[in-house]
N, CA, C and O atoms as a Maestro MAE file, in Angstrom:
{
 s_m_m2io_version
 :::
 2.0.0
}

f_m_ct {
 s_m_title
 :::
 protein
 m_atom[296] {
  # First column is atom index #
  i_m_mmod_type
  r_m_x_coord
  r_m_y_coord
  r_m_z_coord
  i_m_residue_number
  s_m_chain_name
  s_m_pdb_residue_name
  s_m_pdb_atom_name
  i_m_atomic_number
  :::
  1 25 16.745 -45.762 -4.182 1 A "MET " " N  " 7
  2 3 16.100 -44.611 -3.054 1 A "MET " " CA " 6
  3 2 15.368 -43.748 -3.949 1 A "MET " " C  " 6
  4 15 15.628 -43.323 -5.074 1 A "MET " " O  " 8
  5 25 14.336 -43.587 -3.131 2 A "ALA " " N  " 7
  6 3 13.142 -42.347 -4.109 2 A "ALA " " CA " 6
  7 2 13.238 -40.972 -3.576 2 A "ALA " " C  " 6
  8 15 13.412 -40.677 -2.394 2 A "ALA " " O  " 8
  9 25 13.107 -40.170 -4.567 3 A "VAL " " N  " 7
  10 3 13.853 -38.829 -4.439 3 A "VAL " " CA " 6
  11 2 11.452 -37.783 -3.404 3 A "VAL " " C  " 6
  12 15 11.726 -37.397 -2.268 3 A "VAL " " O  " 8
  13 25 10.937 -37.689 -3.509 4 A "ASN " " N  " 7
  14 3 9.973 -36.757 -2.897 4 A "ASN " " CA " 6
  15 2 10.233 -35.418 -2.569 4 A "ASN " " C  " 6
  16 15 11.125 -34.850 -1.939 4 A "ASN " " O  " 8
  17 25 8.656 -34.862 -3.489 5 A "LYS " " N  " 7
  18 3 9.428 -33.533 -4.133 5 A "LYS " " CA " 6
  19 2 8.522 -32.641 -2.337 5 A "LYS " " C  " 6
  20 15 7.343 -32.958 -2.495 5 A "LYS " " O  " 8
  21 25 8.558 -32.244 -1.679 6 A "ILE " " N  " 7
  22 3 7.804 -31.308 -0.494 6 A "ILE " " CA " 6
  23 2 8.118 -29.610 -1.068 6 A "ILE " " C  " 6
  24 15 9.126 -28.904 -1.082 6 A "ILE " " O  " 8
  25 25 6.576 -29.402 -1.545 7 A "VAL " " N  " 7
  26 3 6.435 -27.902 -1.179 7 A "VAL " " CA " 6
  27 2 6.085 -27.826 -0.023 7 A "VAL " " C  " 6
  28 15 5.295 -28.349 0.763 7 A "VAL " " O  " 8
  29 25 7.516 -26.372 -0.118 8 A "ASN " " N  " 7
  30 3 6.751 -25.342 0.821 8 A "ASN " " CA " 6
  31 2 5.942 -24.279 1.143 8 A "ASN " " C  " 6
  32 15 5.619 -23.951 2.285 8 A "ASN " " O  " 8
  33 25 5.599 -23.712 0.045 9 A "SER " " N  " 7
  34 3 4.631 -22.355 -0.595 9 A "SER " " CA " 6
  35 2 4.796 -22.207 -1.905 9 A "SER " " C  " 6
  36 15 5.821 -22.477 -2.531 9 A "SER " " O  " 8
  37 25 3.746 -21.759 -2.353 10 A "THR " " N  " 7
  38 3 3.161 -21.312 -3.482 10 A "THR " " CA " 6
  39 2 2.849 -20.051 -3.292 10 A "THR " " C  " 6
  40 15 2.246 -19.904 -2.229 10 A "THR " " O  " 8
  41 25 3.098 -18.557 -4.202 11 A "ASN " " N  " 7
  42 3 3.100 -17.148 -4.580 11 A "ASN " " CA " 6
  43 2 2.448 -17.723 -6.043 11 A "ASN " " C  " 6
  44 15 2.618 -18.762 -6.681 11 A "ASN " " O  " 8
  45 25 1.663 -16.576 -6.231 12 A "MET " " N  " 7
  46 3 0.960 -16.099 -7.702 12 A "MET " " CA " 6
  47 2 1.779 -14.380 -7.578 12 A "MET " " C  " 6
  48 15 2.144 -13.576 -6.720 12 A "MET " " O  " 8
  49 25 1.730 -14.558 -9.166 13 A "ALA " " N  " 7
  50 3 2.105 -13.264 -9.317 13 A "ALA " " CA " 6
  51 2 1.686 -12.414 -10.752 13 A "ALA " " C  " 6
  52 15 1.538 -12.916 -11.866 13 A "ALA " " O  " 8
  53 25 1.561 -11.143 -10.416 14 A "ILE " " N  " 7
  54 3 1.086 -10.473 -11.942 14 A "ILE " " CA " 6
  55 2 1.204 -8.845 -12.432 14 A "ILE " " C  " 6
  56 15 0.908 -7.746 -11.961 14 A "ILE " " O  " 8
  57 25 1.842 -9.399 -13.715 15 A "GLU " " N  " 7
  58 3 2.824 -8.382 -14.228 15 A "GLU " " CA " 6
  59 2 1.247 -7.165 -14.393 15 A "GLU " " C  " 6
  60 15 0.056 -7.192 -14.704 15 A "GLU " " O  " 8
  61 25 2.280 -6.262 -13.950 16 A "ILE " " N  " 7
  62 3 1.844 -4.699 -14.341 16 A "ILE " " CA " 6
  63 2 2.538 -3.701 -14.611 16 A "ILE " " C  " 6
  64 15 3.607 -3.339 -14.120 16 A "ILE " " O  " 8
  65 25 1.669 -3.073 -15.723 17 A "GLN " " N  " 7
  66 3 2.697 -2.155 -16.483 17 A "GLN " " CA " 6
  67 2 2.484 -0.868 -15.319 17 A "GLN " " C  " 6
  68 15 1.491 -0.800 -14.595 17 A "GLN " " O  " 8
  69 25 3.384 -0.081 -15.304 18 A "THR " " N  " 7
  70 3 3.341 0.983 -14.413 18 A "THR " " CA " 6
  71 2 3.824 2.499 -14.577 18 A "THR " " C  " 6
  72 15 3.578 3.448 -13.833 18 A "THR " " O  " 8
  73 25 5.061 2.451 -16.502 19 A "SER " " N  " 7
  74 3 5.468 3.300 -16.713 19 A "SER " " CA " 6
  75 2 5.665 2.945 -18.384 19 A "SER " " C  " 6
  76 15 5.588 1.769 -18.739 19 A "SER " " O  " 8
  77 25 5.882 3.857 -19.225 20 A "VAL " " N  " 7
  78 3 6.335 3.594 -20.294 20 A "VAL " " CA " 6
  79 2 7.783 4.199 -20.656 20 A "VAL " " C  " 6
  80 15 7.864 5.427 -20.683 20 A "VAL " " O  " 8
  81 25 8.806 3.521 -20.906 21 A "ASP " " N  " 7
  82 3 10.564 3.690 -20.722 21 A "ASP " " CA " 6
  83 2 10.365 4.608 -21.742 21 A "ASP " " C  " 6
  84 15 9.265 5.027 -22.102 21 A "ASP " " O  " 8
  85 25 11.710 4.990 -22.317 22 A "LYS " " N  " 7
  86 3 12.050 6.223 -23.201 22 A "LYS " " CA " 6
  87 2 11.804 6.727 -24.529 22 A "LYS " " C  " 6
  88 15 11.772 7.748 -25.216 22 A "LYS " " O  " 8
  89 25 11.583 4.955 -24.528 23 A "ALA " " N  " 7
  90 3 11.607 4.590 -26.098 23 A "ALA " " CA " 6
  91 2 9.806 3.933 -26.575 23 A "ALA " " C  " 6
  92 15 9.276 3.267 -27.465 23 A "ALA " " O  " 8
  93 25 9.521 4.487 -25.605 24 A "GLY " " N  " 7
  94 3 7.730 3.567 -25.090 24 A "GLY " " CA " 6
  95 2 7.375 2.684 -25.519 24 A "GLY " " C  " 6
  96 15 6.446 2.642 -26.325 24 A "GLY " " O  " 8
  97 25 8.005 1.726 -25.110 25 A "ASP " " N  " 7
  98 3 8.551 0.369 -24.235 25 A "ASP " " CA " 6
  99 2 7.202 0.504 -22.750 25 A "ASP " " C  " 6
  100 15 7.326 1.356 -21.870 25 A "ASP " " O  " 8
  101 25 6.028 -0.506 -22.782 26 A "PRO " " N  " 7
  102 3 5.691 0.124 -21.771 26 A "PRO " " CA " 6
  103 2 6.663 -1.262 -20.031 26 A "PRO " " C  " 6
  104 15 6.615 -2.359 -19.475 26 A "PRO " " O  " 8
  105 25 6.939 -0.720 -20.051 27 A "VAL " " N  " 7
  106 3 7.941 -0.872 -18.048 27 A "VAL " " CA " 6
  107 2 6.931 -2.069 -17.223 27 A "VAL " " C  " 6
  108 15 5.720 -1.873 -17.324 27 A "VAL " " O  " 8
  109 25 7.365 -3.237 -16.453 28 A "PHE " " N  " 7
  110 3 6.406 -4.019 -15.810 28 A "PHE " " CA " 6
  111 2 7.112 -4.199 -15.094 28 A "PHE " " C  " 6
  112 15 8.324 -4.351 -15.248 28 A "PHE " " O  " 8
  113 25 6.103 -4.233 -13.537 29 A "THR " " N  " 7
  114 3 6.409 -4.654 -12.117 29 A "THR " " CA " 6
  115 2 5.340 -6.191 -12.175 29 A "THR " " C  " 6
  116 15 4.467 -6.638 -12.920 29 A "THR " " O  " 8
  117 25 6.004 -6.588 -10.970 30 A "LYS " " N  " 7
  118 3 5.013 -7.846 -10.818 30 A "LYS " " CA " 6
  119 2 4.367 -7.295 -8.670 30 A "LYS " " C  " 6
  120 15 4.732 -6.867 -7.575 30 A "LYS " " O  " 8
  121 25 3.403 -7.724 -9.375 31 A "LYS " " N  " 7
  122 3 2.531 -7.512 -7.739 31 A "LYS " " CA " 6
  123 2 2.819 -9.253 -7.386 31 A "LYS " " C  " 6
  124 15 3.077 -10.052 -8.286 31 A "LYS " " O  " 8
  125 25 2.717 -9.653 -5.885 32 A "THR " " N  " 7
  126 3 2.879 -11.647 -5.203 32 A "THR " " CA " 6
  127 2 1.622 -10.886 -4.527 32 A "THR " " C  " 6
  128 15 1.189 -9.877 -3.971 32 A "THR " " O  " 8
  129 25 1.363 -12.326 -5.079 33 A "PHE " " N  " 7
  130 3 0.268 -12.492 -3.613 33 A "PHE " " CA " 6
  131 2 0.534 -13.778 -3.192 33 A "PHE " " C  " 6
  132 15 0.304 -14.830 -3.790 33 A "PHE " " O  " 8
  133 25 1.098 -13.581 -1.981 34 A "SER " " N  " 7
  134 3 1.837 -14.960 -0.881 34 A "SER " " CA " 6
  135 2 0.571 -15.819 -0.380 34 A "SER " " C  " 6
  136 15 -0.594 -15.580 -0.699 34 A "SER " " O  " 8
  137 25 1.000 -16.852 0.455 35 A "ASN " " N  " 7
  138 3 0.260 -18.010 0.683 35 A "ASN " " CA " 6
  139 2 -0.806 -18.264 0.266 35 A "ASN " " C  " 6
  140 15 -1.830 -18.091 0.926 35 A "ASN " " O  " 8
  141 25 -0.776 -18.765 -1.018 36 A "VAL " " N  " 7
  142 3 -1.687 -19.210 -2.208 36 A "VAL " " CA " 6
  143 2 -1.509 -20.722 -1.497 36 A "VAL " " C  " 6
  144 15 -0.461 -21.009 -0.918 36 A "VAL " " O  " 8
  145 25 -2.497 -21.547 -1.585 37 A "ARG " " N  " 7
  146 3 -2.452 -23.000 -1.293 37 A "ARG " " CA " 6
  147 2 -2.126 -23.959 -1.973 37 A "ARG " " C  " 6
  148 15 -2.399 -24.134 -3.161 37 A "ARG " " O  " 8
  149 25 -1.367 -24.825 -1.094 38 A "ASN " " N  " 7
  150 3 0.183 -25.549 -1.486 38 A "ASN " " CA " 6
  151 2 -0.597 -26.895 -2.817 38 A "ASN " " C  " 6
  152 15 0.004 -27.707 -3.520 38 A "ASN " " O  " 8
  153 25 -1.782 -26.676 -2.722 39 A "ASN " " N  " 7
  154 3 -3.105 -27.402 -3.654 39 A "ASN " " CA " 6
  155 2 -3.864 -27.245 -3.647 39 A "ASN " " C  " 6
  156 15 -4.837 -27.905 -3.284 39 A "ASN " " O  " 8
  157 25 -3.681 -25.664 -4.314 40 A "ALA " " N  " 7
  158 3 -4.691 -25.095 -4.650 40 A "ALA " " CA " 6
  159 2 -4.910 -25.605 -6.407 40 A "ALA " " C  " 6
  160 15 -3.919 -26.303 -6.623 40 A "ALA " " O  " 8
  161 25 -5.616 -25.561 -7.482 41 A "ASP " " N  " 7
  162 3 -5.930 -25.986 -8.796 41 A "ASP " " CA " 6
  163 2 -5.769 -24.545 -9.860 41 A "ASP " " C  " 6
  164 15 -6.289 -23.449 -10.068 41 A "ASP " " O  " 8
  165 25 -5.124 -25.063 -10.135 42 A "ALA " " N  " 7
  166 3 -4.450 -24.453 -11.616 42 A "ALA " " CA " 6
  167 2 -5.161 -23.152 -12.020 42 A "ALA " " C  " 6
  168 15 -4.898 -21.956 -11.892 42 A "ALA " " O  " 8
  169 25 -6.917 -24.385 -12.959 43 A "GLN " " N  " 7
  170 3 -7.831 -23.238 -12.988 43 A "GLN " " CA " 6
  171 2 -7.626 -21.806 -11.557 43 A "GLN " " C  " 6
  172 15 -7.181 -20.658 -11.550 43 A "GLN " " O  " 8
  173 25 -8.234 -22.721 -10.542 44 A "ALA " " N  " 7
  174 3 -8.956 -21.766 -9.965 44 A "ALA " " CA " 6
  175 2 -7.915 -20.489 -9.052 44 A "ALA " " C  " 6
  176 15 -8.267 -19.704 -8.172 44 A "ALA " " O  " 8
  177 25 -6.726 -20.669 -9.609 45 A "ILE " " N  " 7
  178 3 -5.304 -19.736 -9.418 45 A "ILE " " CA " 6
  179 2 -5.474 -18.773 -10.422 45 A "ILE " " C  " 6
  180 15 -5.339 -17.573 -10.180 45 A "ILE " " O  " 8
  181 25 -5.793 -19.259 -11.662 46 A "TYR " " N  " 7
  182 3 -6.139 -18.411 -12.459 46 A "TYR " " CA " 6
  183 2 -6.771 -17.499 -12.831 46 A "TYR " " C  " 6
  184 15 -6.539 -16.495 -13.504 46 A "TYR " " O  " 8
  185 25 -8.361 -18.289 -11.901 47 A "ASP " " N  " 7
  186 3 -9.795 -17.114 -12.303 47 A "ASP " " CA " 6
  187 2 -9.483 -16.519 -11.723 47 A "ASP " " C  " 6
  188 15 -9.700 -15.354 -12.059 47 A "ASP " " O  " 8
  189 25 -8.757 -16.712 -10.440 48 A "VAL " " N  " 7
  190 3 -8.959 -15.486 -9.466 48 A "VAL " " CA " 6
  191 2 -7.648 -14.127 -10.430 48 A "VAL " " C  " 6
  192 15 -7.983 -13.005 -10.810 48 A "VAL " " O  " 8
  193 25 -6.567 -14.607 -10.541 49 A "ALA " " N  " 7
  194 3 -6.020 -13.718 -11.571 49 A "ALA " " CA " 6
  195 2 -6.462 -12.732 -12.608 49 A "ALA " " C  " 6
  196 15 -6.142 -11.571 -12.864 49 A "ALA " " O  " 8
  197 25 -7.327 -13.611 -13.129 50 A "GLU " " N  " 7
  198 3 -8.388 -12.736 -14.115 50 A "GLU " " CA " 6
  199 2 -8.894 -11.884 -13.710 50 A "GLU " " C  " 6
  200 15 -8.902 -10.768 -14.230 50 A "GLU " " O  " 8
  201 25 -9.656 -12.322 -12.280 51 A "ALA " " N  " 7
  202 3 -10.774 -11.395 -11.732 51 A "ALA " " CA " 6
  203 2 -9.528 -10.216 -10.910 51 A "ALA " " C  " 6
  204 15 -9.654 -9.033 -11.225 51 A "ALA " " O  " 8
  205 25 -8.477 -10.553 -9.978 52 A "ILE " " N  " 7
  206 3 -7.745 -9.215 -9.592 52 A "ILE " " CA " 6
  207 2 -7.240 -8.388 -10.753 52 A "ILE " " C  " 6
  208 15 -6.997 -7.187 -10.637 52 A "ILE " " O  " 8
  209 25 -7.094 -9.051 -11.846 53 A "LYS " " N  " 7
  210 3 -6.463 -8.073 -12.858 53 A "LYS " " CA " 6
  211 2 -7.657 -6.942 -13.258 53 A "LYS " " C  " 6
  212 15 -7.416 -5.817 -13.697 53 A "LYS " " O  " 8
  213 25 -8.782 -7.412 -13.045 54 A "GLY " " N  " 7
  214 3 -9.677 -6.597 -13.689 54 A "GLY " " CA " 6
  215 2 -9.757 -5.406 -12.977 54 A "GLY " " C  " 6
  216 15 -9.918 -4.291 -13.474 54 A "GLY " " O  " 8
  217 25 -9.625 -5.707 -11.654 55 A "VAL " " N  " 7
  218 3 -9.618 -4.800 -10.478 55 A "VAL " " CA " 6
  219 2 -7.866 -3.728 -10.671 55 A "VAL " " C  " 6
  220 15 -7.824 -2.500 -10.595 55 A "VAL " " O  " 8
  221 25 -7.042 -4.346 -10.837 56 A "LEU " " N  " 7
  222 3 -5.723 -3.614 -10.201 56 A "LEU " " CA " 6
  223 2 -5.394 -2.824 -11.566 56 A "LEU " " C  " 6
  224 15 -4.328 -3.438 -11.604 56 A "LEU " " O  " 8
  225 25 -5.360 -2.322 -12.287 57 A "SER " " N  " 7
  226 3 -4.801 -1.900 -13.222 57 A "SER " " CA " 6
  227 2 -5.843 -2.772 -14.990 57 A "SER " " C  " 6
  228 15 -6.553 -3.770 -15.119 57 A "SER " " O  " 8
  229 25 -5.213 -1.375 -16.237 58 A "PRO " " N  " 7
  230 3 -5.539 -2.097 -17.634 58 A "PRO " " CA " 6
  231 2 -5.083 -2.435 -17.999 58 A "PRO " " C  " 6
  232 15 -5.585 -3.353 -18.648 58 A "PRO " " O  " 8
  233 25 -3.745 -2.282 -18.136 59 A "THR " " N  " 7
  234 3 -2.953 -3.057 -18.481 59 A "THR " " CA " 6
  235 2 -1.863 -3.640 -17.892 59 A "THR " " C  " 6
  236 15 -0.810 -3.020 -17.743 59 A "THR " " O  " 8
  237 25 -2.097 -5.374 -17.358 60 A "THR " " N  " 7
  238 3 -0.608 -6.424 -17.193 60 A "THR " " CA " 6
  239 2 -1.180 -7.133 -18.136 60 A "THR " " C  " 6
  240 15 -2.256 -7.229 -18.727 60 A "THR " " O  " 8
  241 25 0.202 -7.751 -18.083 61 A "ARG " " N  " 7
  242 3 1.022 -9.001 -18.885 61 A "ARG " " CA " 6
  243 2 0.740 -10.617 -18.385 61 A "ARG " " C  " 6
  244 15 -0.038 -11.320 -19.030 61 A "ARG " " O  " 8
  245 25 1.070 -10.858 -17.820 62 A "GLY " " N  " 7
  246 3 1.412 -12.495 -17.410 62 A "GLY " " CA " 6
  247 2 1.154 -12.325 -16.108 62 A "GLY " " C  " 6
  248 15 1.344 -11.420 -15.295 62 A "GLY " " O  " 8
  249 25 0.457 -13.887 -16.080 63 A "THR " " N  " 7
  250 3 0.481 -14.689 -14.511 63 A "THR " " CA " 6
  251 2 1.813 -15.490 -14.150 63 A "THR " " C  " 6
  252 15 2.632 -15.897 -14.975 63 A "THR " " O  " 8
  253 25 1.876 -15.633 -12.843 64 A "LEU " " N  " 7
  254 3 3.453 -16.673 -13.038 64 A "LEU " " CA " 6
  255 2 2.670 -17.638 -11.823 64 A "LEU " " C  " 6
  256 15 1.718 -17.228 -11.160 64 A "LEU " " O  " 8
  257 25 2.839 -18.010 -11.786 65 A "LEU " " N  " 7
  258 3 3.086 -18.965 -10.350 65 A "LEU " " CA " 6
  259 2 4.249 -19.621 -9.547 65 A "LEU " " C  " 6
  260 15 4.774 -20.641 -9.995 65 A "LEU " " O  " 8
  261 25 4.666 -19.072 -8.378 66 A "ASN " " N  " 7
  262 3 6.029 -20.044 -8.247 66 A "ASN " " CA " 6
  263 2 5.936 -20.289 -6.998 66 A "ASN " " C  " 6
  264 15 5.498 -19.585 -6.089 66 A "ASN " " O  " 8
  265 25 6.555 -21.771 -6.988 67 A "VAL " " N  " 7
  266 3 6.353 -22.726 -6.216 67 A "VAL " " CA " 6
  267 2 8.088 -23.029 -5.667 67 A "VAL " " C  " 6
  268 15 9.066 -23.064 -6.414 67 A "VAL " " O  " 8
  269 25 8.086 -23.175 -4.539 68 A "SER " " N  " 7
  270 3 9.026 -23.544 -3.482 68 A "SER " " CA " 6
  271 2 9.065 -24.794 -3.259 68 A "SER " " C  " 6
  272 15 8.173 -25.231 -2.533 68 A "SER " " O  " 8
  273 25 10.080 -25.754 -3.792 69 A "SER " " N  " 7
  274 3 9.957 -27.222 -3.209 69 A "SER " " CA " 6
  275 2 11.454 -27.067 -2.538 69 A "SER " " C  " 6
  276 15 12.362 -26.239 -2.603 69 A "SER " " O  " 8
  277 25 11.203 -28.381 -1.819 70 A "ASP " " N  " 7
  278 3 12.723 -29.568 -1.227 70 A "ASP " " CA " 6
  279 2 12.440 -30.464 -1.645 70 A "ASP " " C  " 6
  280 15 11.425 -31.158 -1.586 70 A "ASP " " O  " 8
  281 25 13.989 -30.573 -2.456 71 A "LEU " " N  " 7
  282 3 14.154 -32.470 -2.889 71 A "LEU " " CA " 6
  283 2 14.691 -33.529 -1.260 71 A "LEU " " C  " 6
  284 15 15.657 -33.316 -0.526 71 A "LEU " " O  " 8
  285 25 13.928 -34.331 -1.185 72 A "VAL " " N  " 7
  286 3 13.863 -35.551 0.167 72 A "VAL " " CA " 6
  287 2 14.428 -36.554 -0.894 72 A "VAL " " C  " 6
  288 15 13.999 -36.808 -2.020 72 A "VAL " " O  " 8
  289 25 15.574 -37.084 -0.182 73 A "ASN " " N  " 7
  290 3 16.029 -38.453 -0.370 73 A "ASN " " CA " 6
  291 2 15.559 -38.721 0.611 73 A "ASN " " C  " 6
  292 15 15.416 -38.086 1.656 73 A "ASN " " O  " 8
  293 25 15.267 -39.790 0.280 74 A "ASN " " N  " 7
  294 3 13.795 -41.128 1.681 74 A "ASN " " CA " 6
  295 2 15.372 -42.873 1.155 74 A "ASN " " C  " 6
  296 15 15.213 -44.006 1.610 74 A "ASN " " O  " 8
  :::
 }
 m_bond[295] {
  # First column is bond index #
  i_m_from
  i_m_to
  i_m_order
  :::
  1 1 2 1
  2 2 3 1
  3 3 4 2
  4 3 5 1
  5 5 6 1
  6 6 7 1
  7 7 8 2
  8 7 9 1
  9 9 10 1
  10 10 11 1
  11 11 12 2
  12 11 13 1
  13 13 14 1
  14 14 15 1
  15 15 16 2
  16 15 17 1
  17 17 18 1
  18 18 19 1
  19 19 20 2
  20 19 21 1
  21 21 22 1
  22 22 23 1
  23 23 24 2
  24 23 25 1
  25 25 26 1
  26 26 27 1
  27 27 28 2
  28 27 29 1
  29 29 30 1
  30 30 31 1
  31 31 32 2
  32 31 33 1
  33 33 34 1
  34 34 35 1
  35 35 36 2
  36 35 37 1
  37 37 38 1
  38 38 39 1
  39 39 40 2
  40 39 41 1
  41 41 42 1
  42 42 43 1
  43 43 44 2
  44 43 45 1
  45 45 46 1
  46 46 47 1
  47 47 48 2
  48 47 49 1
  49 49 50 1
  50 50 51 1
  51 51 52 2
  52 51 53 1
  53 53 54 1
  54 54 55 1
  55 55 56 2
  56 55 57 1
  57 57 58 1
  58 58 59 1
  59 59 60 2
  60 59 61 1
  61 61 62 1
  62 62 63 1
  63 63 64 2
  64 63 65 1
  65 65 66 1
  66 66 67 1
  67 67 68 2
  68 67 69 1
  69 69 70 1
  70 70 71 1
  71 71 72 2
  72 71 73 1
  73 73 74 1
  74 74 75 1
  75 75 76 2
  76 75 77 1
  77 77 78 1
  78 78 79 1
  79 79 80 2
  80 79 81 1
  81 81 82 1
  82 82 83 1
  83 83 84 2
  84 83 85 1
  85 85 86 1
  86 86 87 1
  87 87 88 2
  88 87 89 1
  89 89 90 1
  90 90 91 1
  91 91 92 2
  92 91 93 1
  93 93 94 1
  94 94 95 1
  95 95 96 2
  96 95 97 1
  97 97 98 1
  98 98 99 1
  99 99 100 2
  100 99 101 1
  101 101 102 1
  102 102 103 1
  103 103 104 2
  104 103 105 1
  105 105 106 1
  106 106 107 1
  107 107 108 2
  108 107 109 1
  109 109 110 1
  110 110 111 1
  111 111 112 2
  112 111 113 1
  113 113 114 1
  114 114 115 1
  115 115 116 2
  116 115 117 1
  117 117 118 1
  118 118 119 1
  119 119 120 2
  120 119 121 1
  121 121 122 1
  122 122 123 1
  123 123 124 2
  124 123 125 1
  125 125 126 1
  126 126 127 1
  127 127 128 2
  128 127 129 1
  129 129 130 1
  130 130 131 1
  131 131 132 2
  132 131 133 1
  133 133 134 1
  134 134 135 1
  135 135 136 2
  136 135 137 1
  137 137 138 1
  138 138 139 1
  139 139 140 2
  140 139 141 1
  141 141 142 1
  142 142 143 1
  143 143 144 2
  144 143 145 1
  145 145 146 1
  146 146 147 1
  147 147 148 2
  148 147 149 1
  149 149 150 1
  150 150 151 1
  151 151 152 2
  152 151 153 1
  153 153 154 1
  154 154 155 1
  155 155 156 2
  156 155 157 1
  157 157 158 1
  158 158 159 1
  159 159 160 2
  160 159 161 1
  161 161 162 1
  162 162 163 1
  163 163 164 2
  164 163 165 1
  165 165 166 1
  166 166 167 1
  167 167 168 2
  168 167 169 1
  169 169 170 1
  170 170 171 1
  171 171 172 2
  172 171 173 1
  173 173 174 1
  174 174 175 1
  175 175 176 2
  176 175 177 1
  177 177 178 1
  178 178 179 1
  179 179 180 2
  180 179 181 1
  181 181 182 1
  182 182 183 1
  183 183 184 2
  184 183 185 1
  185 185 186 1
  186 186 187 1
  187 187 188 2
  188 187 189 1
  189 189 190 1
  190 190 191 1
  191 191 192 2
  192 191 193 1
  193 193 194 1
  194 194 195 1
  195 195 196 2
  196 195 197 1
  197 197 198 1
  198 198 199 1
  199 199 200 2
  200 199 201 1
  201 201 202 1
  202 202 203 1
  203 203 204 2
  204 203 205 1
  205 205 206 1
  206 206 207 1
  207 207 208 2
  208 207 209 1
  209 209 210 1
  210 210 211 1
  211 211 212 2
  212 211 213 1
  213 213 214 1
  214 214 215 1
  215 215 216 2
  216 215 217 1
  217 217 218 1
  218 218 219 1
  219 219 220 2
  220 219 221 1
  221 221 222 1
  222 222 223 1
  223 223 224 2
  224 223 225 1
  225 225 226 1
  226 226 227 1
  227 227 228 2
  228 227 229 1
  229 229 230 1
  230 230 231 1
  231 231 232 2
  232 231 233 1
  233 233 234 1
  234 234 235 1
  235 235 236 2
  236 235 237 1
  237 237 238 1
  238 238 239 1
  239 239 240 2
  240 239 241 1
  241 241 242 1
  242 242 243 1
  243 243 244 2
  244 243 245 1
  245 245 246 1
  246 246 247 1
  247 247 248 2
  248 247 249 1
  249 249 250 1
  250 250 251 1
  251 251 252 2
  252 251 253 1
  253 253 254 1
  254 254 255 1
  255 255 256 2
  256 255 257 1
  257 257 258 1
  258 258 259 1
  259 259 260 2
  260 259 261 1
  261 261 262 1
  262 262 263 1
  263 263 264 2
  264 263 265 1
  265 265 266 1
  266 266 267 1
  267 267 268 2
  268 267 269 1
  269 269 270 1
  270 270 271 1
  271 271 272 2
  272 271 273 1
  273 273 274 1
  274 274 275 1
  275 275 276 2
  276 275 277 1
  277 277 278 1
  278 278 279 1
  279 279 280 2
  280 279 281 1
  281 281 282 1
  282 282 283 1
  283 283 284 2
  284 283 285 1
  285 285 286 1
  286 286 287 1
  287 287 288 2
  288 287 289 1
  289 289 290 1
  290 290 291 1
  291 291 292 2
  292 291 293 1
  293 293 294 1
  294 294 295 1
  295 295 296 2
  :::
 }
}
């Protein structure tokens, strides 16, 4: 039997510095962008994230891609 992966949703998140803790280390939170096309090219998603980073905050960290999928046994 073959197992297939069915992508349900894709979200992109950008880590943005919101403050500094008592030790002086940066504190980051995630800003999530939903409804990314499931078949979107990784380079295109990255390029959009970089453009958004330029507008959001001077201090950003990573770009994350969260894909939710179901595994179906056929």
